C-alpha positions in Angstrom: 18.1 56.0 -47.7 17.3 57.7 -51.0 13.7 56.3 -51.2 12.5 56.7 -47.6 13.4 57.5 -44.0 13.0 54.8 -41.4 12.3 55.8 -37.8 12.3 53.1 -35.1 11.3 53.7 -31.5 11.1 51.0 -28.8 7.8 51.2 -26.9 9.1 50.0 -23.6 6.1 47.8 -22.8 6.0 44.0 -22.5 4.3 43.6 -25.8 6.5 42.1 -28.6 4.2 43.2 -31.4 5.7 45.5 -34.0 3.9 48.7 -34.9 4.2 50.2 -38.4 3.2 53.6 -39.8 3.6 55.2 -43.2 3.6 58.8 -44.2 4.2 60.5 -47.5 3.9 64.3 -47.7 2.6 66.5 -50.5 6.2 67.3 -51.3 6.5 63.8 -52.9 3.8 64.5 -55.5 0.1 64.5 -56.2 -2.3 62.0 -54.6 -1.7 59.3 -57.2 2.1 59.4 -56.6 1.7 59.5 -52.8 -0.7 56.6 -52.8 1.6 54.5 -55.1 4.5 55.3 -52.7 2.5 54.1 -49.7 1.5 50.9 -51.5 5.1 50.2 -52.2 6.1 50.9 -48.6 3.4 48.6 -47.3 4.5 45.8 -49.5 8.1 46.2 -48.5 7.2 46.1 -44.8 4.9 43.1 -45.3 7.9 41.2 -46.7 10.7 42.4 -44.5 9.3 43.2 -41.0 8.4 39.7 -39.9 12.0 38.6 -40.4 14.1 41.8 -39.8 11.8 44.0 -37.7 12.6 44.9 -34.1 10.2 43.3 -31.7 8.4 45.7 -29.3 9.2 48.7 -31.4 7.2 51.1 -33.6 8.5 51.5 -37.2 7.7 54.6 -39.3 8.5 54.9 -43.0 8.5 58.4 -44.5 8.5 58.4 -48.3 11.0 60.7 -50.0 10.6 62.4 -53.4 11.9 60.1 -56.2 11.1 56.9 -54.2 8.7 55.7 -56.9 11.5 55.9 -59.4 13.7 53.4 -57.5 13.5 49.7 -58.5 11.4 47.8 -56.0 14.1 45.2 -55.3 16.6 48.0 -54.5 14.1 49.5 -52.1 13.9 46.1 -50.3 17.7 46.0 -50.0 17.6 49.6 -48.6 15.0 48.6 -46.0 16.9 45.6 -44.9 20.0 47.7 -44.5 18.1 50.4 -42.6 16.6 47.8 -40.2 20.0 46.3 -39.5 21.4 49.7 -38.7 18.5 50.5 -36.5 18.9 47.2 -34.6 22.6 48.0 -34.1 21.8 51.4 -32.7 19.1 50.0 -30.3 21.5 47.3 -29.1 23.9 49.9 -27.7 
């Protein structure tokens, strides 16, 4: 996805809780830019993970340069698409 990278890894334990992590490197920009990106990623996950997240897995979102320039609704669509692809891969 242009705004972020999504990594999903099943934990393999009996717990169905979803883990979530965010990382935005200094390549994305200064502290203000990185913090804004993390806030946007947190809000995206707050809205999408309860419905589309993979139970019993850890989800990590890595912010990419230019992610703050993308419209928030478009980022939400990208996250939904990435979660569907990750669920398909894990189902195999």
